PDB file of N, CA, C and O in Angstrom:
ATOM      1  N   UNK A   1     -13.528 -16.740  -5.489  1.00  0.00           N
ATOM      2  CA  UNK A   1     -13.172 -16.584  -6.764  1.00  0.00           C
ATOM      3  C   UNK A   1     -11.659 -15.968  -6.901  1.00  0.00           C
ATOM      4  O   UNK A   1     -11.345 -15.000  -6.208  1.00  0.00           O
ATOM      5  N   UNK A   2     -10.837 -16.495  -7.715  1.00  0.00           N
ATOM      6  CA  UNK A   2      -9.389 -15.937  -7.744  1.00  0.00           C
ATOM      7  C   UNK A   2      -9.512 -15.301  -9.036  1.00  0.00           C
ATOM      8  O   UNK A   2     -10.055 -15.767 -10.037  1.00  0.00           O
ATOM      9  N   UNK A   3      -8.838 -13.971  -8.872  1.00  0.00           N
ATOM     10  CA  UNK A   3      -8.539 -12.904  -9.926  1.00  0.00           C
ATOM     11  C   UNK A   3      -7.124 -12.647  -9.980  1.00  0.00           C
ATOM     12  O   UNK A   3      -6.499 -12.636  -8.919  1.00  0.00           O
ATOM     13  N   UNK A   4      -6.495 -12.424 -11.142  1.00  0.00           N
ATOM     14  CA  UNK A   4      -5.084 -12.121 -11.248  1.00  0.00           C
ATOM     15  C   UNK A   4      -5.067 -10.693 -11.533  1.00  0.00           C
ATOM     16  O   UNK A   4      -5.931 -10.151 -12.222  1.00  0.00           O
ATOM     17  N   UNK A   5      -3.997 -10.031 -10.956  1.00  0.00           N
ATOM     18  CA  UNK A   5      -3.858  -8.699 -11.300  1.00  0.00           C
ATOM     19  C   UNK A   5      -3.381  -8.508 -12.612  1.00  0.00           C
ATOM     20  O   UNK A   5      -2.438  -9.204 -12.988  1.00  0.00           O
ATOM     21  N   UNK A   6      -3.918  -7.617 -13.421  1.00  0.00           N
ATOM     22  CA  UNK A   6      -3.515  -7.412 -14.680  1.00  0.00           C
ATOM     23  C   UNK A   6      -3.000  -5.989 -15.010  1.00  0.00           C
ATOM     24  O   UNK A   6      -2.433  -5.718 -16.068  1.00  0.00           O
ATOM     25  N   UNK A   7      -3.237  -5.130 -14.050  1.00  0.00           N
ATOM     26  CA  UNK A   7      -2.597  -3.669 -14.229  1.00  0.00           C
ATOM     27  C   UNK A   7      -1.494  -3.436 -13.347  1.00  0.00           C
ATOM     28  O   UNK A   7      -1.603  -3.603 -12.132  1.00  0.00           O
ATOM     29  N   UNK A   8      -0.456  -3.065 -13.888  1.00  0.00           N
ATOM     30  CA  UNK A   8       0.807  -2.525 -13.095  1.00  0.00           C
ATOM     31  C   UNK A   8       0.822  -1.017 -12.975  1.00  0.00           C
ATOM     32  O   UNK A   8       1.165  -0.411 -13.990  1.00  0.00           O
ATOM     33  N   UNK A   9       0.521  -0.342 -11.951  1.00  0.00           N
ATOM     34  CA  UNK A   9       0.382   0.951 -11.787  1.00  0.00           C
ATOM     35  C   UNK A   9       1.721   1.586 -11.716  1.00  0.00           C
ATOM     36  O   UNK A   9       2.680   1.011 -11.200  1.00  0.00           O
ATOM     37  N   UNK A  10       1.791   2.885 -12.283  1.00  0.00           N
ATOM     38  CA  UNK A  10       2.963   3.641 -12.254  1.00  0.00           C
ATOM     39  C   UNK A  10       3.500   4.109 -10.849  1.00  0.00           C
ATOM     40  O   UNK A  10       2.701   3.999  -9.919  1.00  0.00           O
ATOM     41  N   UNK A  11       4.493   4.512 -10.629  1.00  0.00           N
ATOM     42  CA  UNK A  11       5.048   4.912  -9.425  1.00  0.00           C
ATOM     43  C   UNK A  11       4.143   6.209  -9.047  1.00  0.00           C
ATOM     44  O   UNK A  11       3.686   6.253  -7.905  1.00  0.00           O
ATOM     45  N   UNK A  12       3.915   7.071  -9.787  1.00  0.00           N
ATOM     46  CA  UNK A  12       3.088   8.305  -9.531  1.00  0.00           C
ATOM     47  C   UNK A  12       1.715   7.795  -9.161  1.00  0.00           C
ATOM     48  O   UNK A  12       1.183   8.263  -8.154  1.00  0.00           O
ATOM     49  N   UNK A  13       1.146   6.961  -9.814  1.00  0.00           N
ATOM     50  CA  UNK A  13      -0.216   6.508  -9.530  1.00  0.00           C
ATOM     51  C   UNK A  13      -0.412   5.731  -8.135  1.00  0.00           C
ATOM     52  O   UNK A  13      -1.478   5.746  -7.519  1.00  0.00           O
ATOM     53  N   UNK A  14       0.709   5.069  -7.723  1.00  0.00           N
ATOM     54  CA  UNK A  14       0.753   4.463  -6.411  1.00  0.00           C
ATOM     55  C   UNK A  14       1.067   5.540  -5.195  1.00  0.00           C
ATOM     56  O   UNK A  14       0.548   5.457  -4.082  1.00  0.00           O
ATOM     57  N   UNK A  15       2.006   6.565  -5.596  1.00  0.00           N
ATOM     58  CA  UNK A  15       2.289   7.612  -4.648  1.00  0.00           C
ATOM     59  C   UNK A  15       0.849   8.386  -4.408  1.00  0.00           C
ATOM     60  O   UNK A  15       0.476   8.701  -3.278  1.00  0.00           O
ATOM     61  N   UNK A  16       0.184   8.620  -5.448  1.00  0.00           N
ATOM     62  CA  UNK A  16      -1.137   9.366  -5.306  1.00  0.00           C
ATOM     63  C   UNK A  16      -2.109   8.703  -4.391  1.00  0.00           C
ATOM     64  O   UNK A  16      -3.105   9.328  -4.026  1.00  0.00           O
ATOM     65  N   UNK A  17      -1.895   7.497  -4.000  1.00  0.00           N
ATOM     66  CA  UNK A  17      -2.797   6.706  -3.200  1.00  0.00           C
ATOM     67  C   UNK A  17      -2.444   6.946  -1.668  1.00  0.00           C
ATOM     68  O   UNK A  17      -3.291   6.870  -0.779  1.00  0.00           O
ATOM     69  N   UNK A  18      -1.206   7.221  -1.470  1.00  0.00           N
ATOM     70  CA  UNK A  18      -0.745   7.269  -0.086  1.00  0.00           C
ATOM     71  C   UNK A  18      -0.791   8.572   0.504  1.00  0.00           C
ATOM     72  O   UNK A  18      -0.655   9.570  -0.203  1.00  0.00           O
ATOM     73  N   UNK A  19      -0.991   8.656   1.886  1.00  0.00           N
ATOM     74  CA  UNK A  19      -0.940   9.892   2.581  1.00  0.00           C
ATOM     75  C   UNK A  19       0.343  10.500   2.258  1.00  0.00           C
ATOM     76  O   UNK A  19       1.315   9.757   2.126  1.00  0.00           O
ATOM     77  N   UNK A  20       0.491  11.973   2.090  1.00  0.00           N
ATOM     78  CA  UNK A  20       1.599  12.499   1.715  1.00  0.00           C
ATOM     79  C   UNK A  20       2.849  12.150   2.632  1.00  0.00           C
ATOM     80  O   UNK A  20       3.927  11.954   2.071  1.00  0.00           O
ATOM     81  N   UNK A  21       2.767  12.073   3.858  1.00  0.00           N
ATOM     82  CA  UNK A  21       3.845  11.794   4.704  1.00  0.00           C
ATOM     83  C   UNK A  21       4.454  10.363   4.464  1.00  0.00           C
ATOM     84  O   UNK A  21       5.670  10.182   4.530  1.00  0.00           O
ATOM     85  N   UNK A  22       3.598   9.393   4.194  1.00  0.00           N
ATOM     86  CA  UNK A  22       3.861   8.101   3.817  1.00  0.00           C
ATOM     87  C   UNK A  22       4.714   8.077   2.527  1.00  0.00           C
ATOM     88  O   UNK A  22       5.816   7.533   2.448  1.00  0.00           O
ATOM     89  N   UNK A  23       4.056   8.754   1.483  1.00  0.00           N
ATOM     90  CA  UNK A  23       4.761   8.811   0.202  1.00  0.00           C
ATOM     91  C   UNK A  23       6.049   9.373   0.189  1.00  0.00           C
ATOM     92  O   UNK A  23       6.962   8.875  -0.469  1.00  0.00           O
ATOM     93  N   UNK A  24       6.198  10.557   0.998  1.00  0.00           N
ATOM     94  CA  UNK A  24       7.480  11.275   1.089  1.00  0.00           C
ATOM     95  C   UNK A  24       8.466  10.355   1.757  1.00  0.00           C
ATOM     96  O   UNK A  24       9.600  10.284   1.284  1.00  0.00           O
ATOM     97  N   UNK A  25       8.156   9.684   2.755  1.00  0.00           N
ATOM     98  CA  UNK A  25       8.996   8.791   3.538  1.00  0.00           C
ATOM     99  C   UNK A  25       9.517   7.567   2.473  1.00  0.00           C
ATOM    100  O   UNK A  25      10.693   7.207   2.416  1.00  0.00           O
ATOM    101  N   UNK A  26       8.563   7.069   1.747  1.00  0.00           N
ATOM    102  CA  UNK A  26       8.879   6.071   0.824  1.00  0.00           C
ATOM    103  C   UNK A  26       9.827   6.536  -0.248  1.00  0.00           C
ATOM    104  O   UNK A  26      10.824   5.874  -0.535  1.00  0.00           O
ATOM    105  N   UNK A  27       9.510   7.725  -0.869  1.00  0.00           N
ATOM    106  CA  UNK A  27      10.335   8.157  -1.800  1.00  0.00           C
ATOM    107  C   UNK A  27      11.605   8.557  -1.330  1.00  0.00           C
ATOM    108  O   UNK A  27      12.507   8.505  -2.167  1.00  0.00           O
ATOM    109  N   UNK A  28      11.898   8.947  -0.181  1.00  0.00           N
ATOM    110  CA  UNK A  28      13.307   9.321   0.316  1.00  0.00           C
ATOM    111  C   UNK A  28      14.013   7.978   0.604  1.00  0.00           C
ATOM    112  O   UNK A  28      15.220   7.874   0.391  1.00  0.00           O
ATOM    113  N   UNK A  29      13.188   6.811   1.149  1.00  0.00           N
ATOM    114  CA  UNK A  29      13.907   5.578   1.618  1.00  0.00           C
ATOM    115  C   UNK A  29      14.201   4.660   0.418  1.00  0.00           C
ATOM    116  O   UNK A  29      15.243   4.013   0.310  1.00  0.00           O
ATOM    117  N   UNK A  30      13.114   4.658  -0.544  1.00  0.00           N
ATOM    118  CA  UNK A  30      13.306   3.568  -1.598  1.00  0.00           C
ATOM    119  C   UNK A  30      13.292   4.176  -3.027  1.00  0.00           C
ATOM    120  O   UNK A  30      13.876   3.599  -3.944  1.00  0.00           O
ATOM    121  N   UNK A  31      12.644   5.310  -3.210  1.00  0.00           N
ATOM    122  CA  UNK A  31      12.631   5.869  -4.507  1.00  0.00           C
ATOM    123  C   UNK A  31      11.532   5.406  -5.451  1.00  0.00           C
ATOM    124  O   UNK A  31      10.662   6.173  -5.866  1.00  0.00           O
ATOM    125  N   UNK A  32      11.604   4.188  -5.754  1.00  0.00           N
ATOM    126  CA  UNK A  32      10.643   3.652  -6.799  1.00  0.00           C
ATOM    127  C   UNK A  32       9.896   2.312  -6.116  1.00  0.00           C
ATOM    128  O   UNK A  32      10.437   1.683  -5.206  1.00  0.00           O
ATOM    129  N   UNK A  33       8.846   2.025  -6.558  1.00  0.00           N
ATOM    130  CA  UNK A  33       8.172   0.825  -6.255  1.00  0.00           C
ATOM    131  C   UNK A  33       8.675  -0.455  -6.853  1.00  0.00           C
ATOM    132  O   UNK A  33       9.235  -0.389  -7.948  1.00  0.00           O
ATOM    133  N   UNK A  34       8.539  -1.603  -6.259  1.00  0.00           N
ATOM    134  CA  UNK A  34       8.970  -2.758  -7.006  1.00  0.00           C
ATOM    135  C   UNK A  34       7.752  -3.209  -7.755  1.00  0.00           C
ATOM    136  O   UNK A  34       6.654  -2.699  -7.531  1.00  0.00           O
ATOM    137  N   UNK A  35       7.951  -4.260  -8.736  1.00  0.00           N
ATOM    138  CA  UNK A  35       6.586  -4.777  -9.483  1.00  0.00           C
ATOM    139  C   UNK A  35       5.546  -5.175  -8.632  1.00  0.00           C
ATOM    140  O   UNK A  35       4.427  -4.692  -8.804  1.00  0.00           O
ATOM    141  N   UNK A  36       5.793  -6.139  -7.570  1.00  0.00           N
ATOM    142  CA  UNK A  36       4.750  -6.490  -6.717  1.00  0.00           C
ATOM    143  C   UNK A  36       4.093  -5.373  -6.109  1.00  0.00           C
ATOM    144  O   UNK A  36       2.870  -5.433  -5.973  1.00  0.00           O
ATOM    145  N   UNK A  37       4.798  -4.242  -5.676  1.00  0.00           N
ATOM    146  CA  UNK A  37       4.080  -3.189  -5.081  1.00  0.00           C
ATOM    147  C   UNK A  37       3.161  -2.408  -6.013  1.00  0.00           C
ATOM    148  O   UNK A  37       2.060  -1.971  -5.677  1.00  0.00           O
ATOM    149  N   UNK A  38       3.724  -2.274  -7.226  1.00  0.00           N
ATOM    150  CA  UNK A  38       3.002  -1.697  -8.291  1.00  0.00           C
ATOM    151  C   UNK A  38       1.608  -2.310  -8.675  1.00  0.00           C
ATOM    152  O   UNK A  38       0.654  -1.646  -9.080  1.00  0.00           O
ATOM    153  N   UNK A  39       1.624  -3.680  -8.489  1.00  0.00           N
ATOM    154  CA  UNK A  39       0.428  -4.300  -8.697  1.00  0.00           C
ATOM    155  C   UNK A  39      -0.532  -4.400  -7.571  1.00  0.00           C
ATOM    156  O   UNK A  39      -1.743  -4.450  -7.788  1.00  0.00           O
ATOM    157  N   UNK A  40       0.010  -4.433  -6.276  1.00  0.00           N
ATOM    158  CA  UNK A  40      -0.745  -4.726  -5.087  1.00  0.00           C
ATOM    159  C   UNK A  40      -1.064  -3.441  -4.373  1.00  0.00           C
ATOM    160  O   UNK A  40      -2.184  -3.444  -3.862  1.00  0.00           O
ATOM    161  N   UNK A  41      -0.445  -2.477  -4.228  1.00  0.00           N
ATOM    162  CA  UNK A  41      -0.779  -1.315  -3.217  1.00  0.00           C
ATOM    163  C   UNK A  41      -2.251  -0.949  -3.520  1.00  0.00           C
ATOM    164  O   UNK A  41      -3.070  -0.982  -2.601  1.00  0.00           O
ATOM    165  N   UNK A  42      -2.640  -0.582  -4.848  1.00  0.00           N
ATOM    166  CA  UNK A  42      -3.814  -0.043  -5.091  1.00  0.00           C
ATOM    167  C   UNK A  42      -5.000  -1.112  -4.653  1.00  0.00           C
ATOM    168  O   UNK A  42      -5.954  -0.744  -3.968  1.00  0.00           O
ATOM    169  N   UNK A  43      -4.861  -2.307  -5.062  1.00  0.00           N
ATOM    170  CA  UNK A  43      -5.782  -3.490  -4.633  1.00  0.00           C
ATOM    171  C   UNK A  43      -6.063  -3.419  -3.136  1.00  0.00           C
ATOM    172  O   UNK A  43      -7.205  -3.403  -2.676  1.00  0.00           O
ATOM    173  N   UNK A  44      -4.886  -3.376  -2.364  1.00  0.00           N
ATOM    174  CA  UNK A  44      -5.022  -3.415  -0.899  1.00  0.00           C
ATOM    175  C   UNK A  44      -5.741  -2.147  -0.460  1.00  0.00           C
ATOM    176  O   UNK A  44      -6.658  -2.191   0.361  1.00  0.00           O
ATOM    177  N   UNK A  45      -5.269  -0.902  -1.074  1.00  0.00           N
ATOM    178  CA  UNK A  45      -5.799   0.389  -0.727  1.00  0.00           C
ATOM    179  C   UNK A  45      -7.393   0.224  -0.889  1.00  0.00           C
ATOM    180  O   UNK A  45      -8.155   0.624  -0.008  1.00  0.00           O
ATOM    181  N   UNK A  46      -7.770  -0.285  -1.871  1.00  0.00           N
ATOM    182  CA  UNK A  46      -9.098  -0.427  -2.401  1.00  0.00           C
ATOM    183  C   UNK A  46     -10.023  -1.372  -1.505  1.00  0.00           C
ATOM    184  O   UNK A  46     -11.233  -1.446  -1.722  1.00  0.00           O
ATOM    185  N   UNK A  47      -9.366  -2.121  -0.443  1.00  0.00           N
ATOM    186  CA  UNK A  47      -9.820  -2.979   0.313  1.00  0.00           C
ATOM    187  C   UNK A  47      -9.953  -4.358  -0.117  1.00  0.00           C
ATOM    188  O   UNK A  47     -10.654  -5.115   0.554  1.00  0.00           O
ATOM    189  N   UNK A  48      -9.327  -4.794  -1.217  1.00  0.00           N
ATOM    190  CA  UNK A  48      -9.525  -6.002  -1.795  1.00  0.00           C
ATOM    191  C   UNK A  48      -8.628  -7.048  -0.943  1.00  0.00           C
ATOM    192  O   UNK A  48      -7.576  -6.717  -0.396  1.00  0.00           O
ATOM    193  N   UNK A  49      -9.140  -8.264  -0.905  1.00  0.00           N
ATOM    194  CA  UNK A  49      -8.209  -9.409  -0.260  1.00  0.00           C
ATOM    195  C   UNK A  49      -7.270  -9.580  -1.328  1.00  0.00           C
ATOM    196  O   UNK A  49      -7.621  -9.612  -2.507  1.00  0.00           O
ATOM    197  N   UNK A  50      -6.012  -9.698  -0.919  1.00  0.00           N
ATOM    198  CA  UNK A  50      -4.930  -9.637  -1.796  1.00  0.00           C
ATOM    199  C   UNK A  50      -3.827 -10.679  -1.321  1.00  0.00           C
ATOM    200  O   UNK A  50      -3.376 -10.723  -0.177  1.00  0.00           O
ATOM    201  N   UNK A  51      -3.448 -11.540  -2.407  1.00  0.00           N
ATOM    202  CA  UNK A  51      -2.349 -12.627  -2.038  1.00  0.00           C
ATOM    203  C   UNK A  51      -1.310 -12.271  -3.065  1.00  0.00           C
ATOM    204  O   UNK A  51      -1.604 -12.242  -4.260  1.00  0.00           O
ATOM    205  N   UNK A  52      -0.040 -11.987  -2.604  1.00  0.00           N
ATOM    206  CA  UNK A  52       0.972 -11.618  -3.379  1.00  0.00           C
ATOM    207  C   UNK A  52       2.035 -12.680  -3.393  1.00  0.00           C
ATOM    208  O   UNK A  52       2.479 -13.044  -2.304  1.00  0.00           O
ATOM    209  N   UNK A  53       2.521 -13.248  -4.556  1.00  0.00           N
ATOM    210  CA  UNK A  53       3.309 -14.235  -4.648  1.00  0.00           C
ATOM    211  C   UNK A  53       4.578 -13.719  -5.506  1.00  0.00           C
ATOM    212  O   UNK A  53       4.477 -13.497  -6.712  1.00  0.00           O
ATOM    213  N   UNK A  54       5.670 -13.564  -4.851  1.00  0.00           N
ATOM    214  CA  UNK A  54       6.952 -13.197  -5.362  1.00  0.00           C
ATOM    215  C   UNK A  54       8.045 -13.405  -4.563  1.00  0.00           C
ATOM    216  O   UNK A  54       7.890 -13.688  -3.375  1.00  0.00           O
ATOM    217  N   UNK A  55       9.242 -13.292  -5.110  1.00  0.00           N
ATOM    218  CA  UNK A  55      10.520 -13.771  -4.385  1.00  0.00           C
ATOM    219  C   UNK A  55      10.598 -12.977  -3.069  1.00  0.00           C
ATOM    220  O   UNK A  55      10.014 -11.909  -2.886  1.00  0.00           O
ATOM    221  N   UNK A  56      11.357 -13.587  -2.196  1.00  0.00           N
ATOM    222  CA  UNK A  56      11.737 -12.949  -0.939  1.00  0.00           C
ATOM    223  C   UNK A  56      12.485 -11.736  -1.288  1.00  0.00           C
ATOM    224  O   UNK A  56      13.249 -11.638  -2.248  1.00  0.00           O
ATOM    225  N   UNK A  57      12.193 -10.769  -0.389  1.00  0.00           N
ATOM    226  CA  UNK A  57      12.890  -9.443  -0.660  1.00  0.00           C
ATOM    227  C   UNK A  57      12.303  -8.495  -1.892  1.00  0.00           C
ATOM    228  O   UNK A  57      12.930  -7.534  -2.338  1.00  0.00           O
ATOM    229  N   UNK A  58      11.058  -8.899  -2.350  1.00  0.00           N
ATOM    230  CA  UNK A  58      10.655  -8.117  -3.561  1.00  0.00           C
ATOM    231  C   UNK A  58       9.656  -6.967  -2.952  1.00  0.00           C
ATOM    232  O   UNK A  58       9.269  -6.087  -3.722  1.00  0.00           O
ATOM    233  N   UNK A  59       9.273  -6.959  -1.714  1.00  0.00           N
ATOM    234  CA  UNK A  59       8.340  -5.885  -1.365  1.00  0.00           C
ATOM    235  C   UNK A  59       6.948  -6.296  -0.978  1.00  0.00           C
ATOM    236  O   UNK A  59       6.067  -5.441  -0.882  1.00  0.00           O
ATOM    237  N   UNK A  60       6.721  -7.512  -0.763  1.00  0.00           N
ATOM    238  CA  UNK A  60       5.454  -8.027  -0.482  1.00  0.00           C
ATOM    239  C   UNK A  60       4.825  -7.392   0.815  1.00  0.00           C
ATOM    240  O   UNK A  60       3.768  -6.761   0.813  1.00  0.00           O
ATOM    241  N   UNK A  61       5.594  -7.633   1.906  1.00  0.00           N
ATOM    242  CA  UNK A  61       5.254  -7.071   3.137  1.00  0.00           C
ATOM    243  C   UNK A  61       4.843  -5.613   3.158  1.00  0.00           C
ATOM    244  O   UNK A  61       3.802  -5.151   3.624  1.00  0.00           O
ATOM    245  N   UNK A  62       5.853  -4.962   2.564  1.00  0.00           N
ATOM    246  CA  UNK A  62       5.718  -3.552   2.572  1.00  0.00           C
ATOM    247  C   UNK A  62       4.474  -3.022   1.691  1.00  0.00           C
ATOM    248  O   UNK A  62       3.911  -1.953   1.924  1.00  0.00           O
ATOM    249  N   UNK A  63       4.146  -3.829   0.737  1.00  0.00           N
ATOM    250  CA  UNK A  63       2.883  -3.586  -0.025  1.00  0.00           C
ATOM    251  C   UNK A  63       1.601  -3.321   0.721  1.00  0.00           C
ATOM    252  O   UNK A  63       0.842  -2.373   0.524  1.00  0.00           O
ATOM    253  N   UNK A  64       1.449  -4.389   1.698  1.00  0.00           N
ATOM    254  CA  UNK A  64       0.408  -4.380   2.672  1.00  0.00           C
ATOM    255  C   UNK A  64       0.556  -3.313   3.759  1.00  0.00           C
ATOM    256  O   UNK A  64      -0.432  -2.671   4.114  1.00  0.00           O
ATOM    257  N   UNK A  65       1.602  -3.132   4.226  1.00  0.00           N
ATOM    258  CA  UNK A  65       1.852  -2.068   5.197  1.00  0.00           C
ATOM    259  C   UNK A  65       1.660  -0.842   4.734  1.00  0.00           C
ATOM    260  O   UNK A  65       0.944  -0.093   5.398  1.00  0.00           O
ATOM    261  N   UNK A  66       2.239  -0.380   3.530  1.00  0.00           N
ATOM    262  CA  UNK A  66       2.019   0.872   3.019  1.00  0.00           C
ATOM    263  C   UNK A  66       0.615   1.515   2.989  1.00  0.00           C
ATOM    264  O   UNK A  66       0.343   2.639   3.410  1.00  0.00           O
ATOM    265  N   UNK A  67      -0.315   0.544   2.372  1.00  0.00           N
ATOM    266  CA  UNK A  67      -1.821   0.792   2.382  1.00  0.00           C
ATOM    267  C   UNK A  67      -2.231   0.948   3.678  1.00  0.00           C
ATOM    268  O   UNK A  67      -2.963   1.909   3.917  1.00  0.00           O
ATOM    269  N   UNK A  68      -1.885   0.135   4.660  1.00  0.00           N
ATOM    270  CA  UNK A  68      -2.422   0.220   6.151  1.00  0.00           C
ATOM    271  C   UNK A  68      -2.012   1.277   6.691  1.00  0.00           C
ATOM    272  O   UNK A  68      -2.894   2.002   7.151  1.00  0.00           O
ATOM    273  N   UNK A  69      -0.819   1.658   6.805  1.00  0.00           N
ATOM    274  CA  UNK A  69      -0.290   2.910   7.572  1.00  0.00           C
ATOM    275  C   UNK A  69      -0.778   4.171   6.894  1.00  0.00           C
ATOM    276  O   UNK A  69      -1.027   5.171   7.568  1.00  0.00           O
ATOM    277  N   UNK A  70      -0.909   4.154   5.690  1.00  0.00           N
ATOM    278  CA  UNK A  70      -1.364   5.249   4.923  1.00  0.00           C
ATOM    279  C   UNK A  70      -2.817   5.648   5.452  1.00  0.00           C
ATOM    280  O   UNK A  70      -3.186   6.769   5.803  1.00  0.00           O
ATOM    281  N   UNK A  71      -3.480   4.577   5.426  1.00  0.00           N
ATOM    282  CA  UNK A  71      -5.112   4.632   5.885  1.00  0.00           C
ATOM    283  C   UNK A  71      -5.227   5.110   7.265  1.00  0.00           C
ATOM    284  O   UNK A  71      -6.031   5.975   7.614  1.00  0.00           O
ATOM    285  N   UNK A  72      -4.341   4.478   8.089  1.00  0.00           N
ATOM    286  CA  UNK A  72      -4.419   4.872   9.550  1.00  0.00           C
ATOM    287  C   UNK A  72      -3.882   6.246   9.738  1.00  0.00           C
ATOM    288  O   UNK A  72      -4.412   6.975  10.577  1.00  0.00           O
ATOM    289  N   UNK A  73      -2.938   6.637   9.072  1.00  0.00           N
ATOM    290  CA  UNK A  73      -2.576   8.124   9.255  1.00  0.00           C
ATOM    291  C   UNK A  73      -3.682   9.104   8.772  1.00  0.00           C
ATOM    292  O   UNK A  73      -3.999  10.064   9.475  1.00  0.00           O
ATOM    293  N   UNK A  74      -4.262   8.863   7.584  1.00  0.00           N
ATOM    294  CA  UNK A  74      -5.356   9.620   7.109  1.00  0.00           C
ATOM    295  C   UNK A  74      -6.457   9.729   7.986  1.00  0.00           C
ATOM    296  O   UNK A  74      -6.973  10.831   8.173  1.00  0.00           O
ATOM    297  N   UNK A  75      -6.940   8.548   8.633  1.00  0.00           N
ATOM    298  CA  UNK A  75      -8.057   8.667   9.656  1.00  0.00           C
ATOM    299  C   UNK A  75      -7.524   9.478  10.894  1.00  0.00           C
ATOM    300  O   UNK A  75      -8.291  10.273  11.438  1.00  0.00           O
ATOM    301  N   UNK A  76      -6.327   9.321  11.332  1.00  0.00           N
ATOM    302  CA  UNK A  76      -5.639  10.053  12.619  1.00  0.00           C
ATOM    303  C   UNK A  76      -5.858  11.575  12.170  1.00  0.00           C
ATOM    304  O   UNK A  76      -6.323  12.345  13.010  1.00  0.00           O
ATOM    305  N   UNK A  77      -5.572  12.012  10.992  1.00  0.00           N
ATOM    306  CA  UNK A  77      -5.439  13.386  10.762  1.00  0.00           C
ATOM    307  C   UNK A  77      -6.905  13.936  10.620  1.00  0.00           C
ATOM    308  O   UNK A  77      -7.162  15.132  10.763  1.00  0.00           O
ATOM    309  N   UNK A  78      -7.824  13.006  10.336  1.00  0.00           N
ATOM    310  CA  UNK A  78      -9.188  13.490  10.199  1.00  0.00           C
ATOM    311  C   UNK A  78      -9.796  13.361  11.484  1.00  0.00           C
ATOM    312  O   UNK A  78     -10.991  13.641  11.584  1.00  0.00           O
ATOM    313  N   UNK A  79      -9.140  12.972  12.502  1.00  0.00           N
ATOM    314  CA  UNK A  79      -9.727  12.720  13.985  1.00  0.00           C
ATOM    315  C   UNK A  79     -10.736  11.526  13.968  1.00  0.00           C
ATOM    316  O   UNK A  79     -11.653  11.494  14.789  1.00  0.00           O
ATOM    317  N   UNK A  80     -10.574  10.580  13.067  1.00  0.00           N
ATOM    318  CA  UNK A  80     -11.567   9.525  12.974  1.00  0.00           C
ATOM    319  C   UNK A  80     -10.752   8.098  13.472  1.00  0.00           C
ATOM    320  O   UNK A  80     -11.320   7.007  13.432  1.00  0.00           O
ATOM    321  N   UNK A  81      -9.643   8.229  13.843  1.00  0.00           N
ATOM    322  CA  UNK A  81      -8.959   6.917  14.243  1.00  0.00           C
ATOM    323  C   UNK A  81      -9.471   6.430  15.636  1.00  0.00           C
ATOM    324  O   UNK A  81      -9.233   7.074  16.657  1.00  0.00           O
ATOM    325  N   UNK A  82     -10.137   5.342  15.634  1.00  0.00           N
ATOM    326  CA  UNK A  82     -10.729   4.890  16.938  1.00  0.00           C
ATOM    327  C   UNK A  82      -9.576   3.966  17.563  1.00  0.00           C
ATOM    328  O   UNK A  82      -8.600   3.557  16.934  1.00  0.00           O
ATOM    329  N   UNK A  83      -9.858   3.712  18.903  1.00  0.00           N
ATOM    330  CA  UNK A  83      -9.236   2.657  19.700  1.00  0.00           C
ATOM    331  C   UNK A  83      -9.661   1.404  19.509  1.00  0.00           C
ATOM    332  O   UNK A  83     -10.377   0.889  20.367  1.00  0.00           O
ATOM    333  N   UNK A  84      -9.294   0.699  18.352  1.00  0.00           N
ATOM    334  CA  UNK A  84      -9.716  -0.571  18.013  1.00  0.00           C
ATOM    335  C   UNK A  84      -8.639  -1.224  17.069  1.00  0.00           C
ATOM    336  O   UNK A  84      -7.719  -0.531  16.635  1.00  0.00           O
ATOM    337  N   UNK A  85      -8.742  -2.446  16.777  1.00  0.00           N
ATOM    338  CA  UNK A  85      -7.915  -3.227  15.929  1.00  0.00           C
ATOM    339  C   UNK A  85      -8.268  -2.820  14.481  1.00  0.00           C
ATOM    340  O   UNK A  85      -9.445  -2.822  14.121  1.00  0.00           O
ATOM    341  N   UNK A  86      -7.328  -2.493  13.698  1.00  0.00           N
ATOM    342  CA  UNK A  86      -7.599  -2.218  12.284  1.00  0.00           C
ATOM    343  C   UNK A  86      -6.926  -3.127  11.502  1.00  0.00           C
ATOM    344  O   UNK A  86      -7.431  -3.401  10.413  1.00  0.00           O
ATOM    345  N   UNK A  87      -5.722  -3.740  11.877  1.00  0.00           N
ATOM    346  CA  UNK A  87      -4.776  -4.562  10.979  1.00  0.00           C
ATOM    347  C   UNK A  87      -4.405  -5.701  11.715  1.00  0.00           C
ATOM    348  O   UNK A  87      -3.997  -5.542  12.866  1.00  0.00           O
ATOM    349  N   UNK A  88      -4.487  -6.888  11.201  1.00  0.00           N
ATOM    350  CA  UNK A  88      -4.066  -8.314  11.726  1.00  0.00           C
ATOM    351  C   UNK A  88      -2.901  -8.723  10.874  1.00  0.00           C
ATOM    352  O   UNK A  88      -2.353  -9.810  11.058  1.00  0.00           O
TER     353      UNK A  88
END
């Protein structure tokens, strides 16, 4: 089943999903999220299979990696990061 993202989240809503270290790095490096990131990061964070279609350079890859890196960092800080593959 295909669903289309209908809600664009605010920068602060997206920042609230990220581990503080990831959010701080992103804020220093980029400042604000691109529209594809505002639609996708929460969906990816929530574990939904997500396909992003937008122009080259719009932040698609970073959308996926922000959620993944943030989750890995959170698991590591809790001592729950196992020696296994988490992201392909």
